[in-house]
C-alpha positions, 0 to 999 in steps of 0.5 A: 376908734370912735364912730359917729353916734349923734343922730343929727350928724349921721342924718346930715352925712348920709344926706350928703353922701346920697347926693353924691351918689346921685352925682355918680349916677349922673356921671354914668348917664353922661358917659352913656349919653356920650357927653363931651370930655369937658362936661364929664371932667367938670362934673368929676371936679364937682364930685371930687369937691363934694367928697372932699367937703364931706371928709372935712365935715366928718373930720371936724365932727370927730375933732369937736366930739373927741378933742377938748377946748384945750386942744384948739391950736392942735385942731386948727393945725390938723385942719390946715394939714388936711386941707393941704392933703386934699 
């Protein structure tokens, strides 16, 4: 299986994941600080959406770099299925 080789893409994905890492540390602090269930669950929802977004971006990057323009319909179908999955 191929990997992410474009340096601009790598930096973008790493930056996004570092932000998510900060969100996780923030959640840990919220639990340690005895914040309410509601506040914690709201932040967990935001974290889940952030991870989903990175996953979608990585899948899009893979398809753009590994599928040809002739596969445009298949690319759209894959993205629709992925959206339903997550």
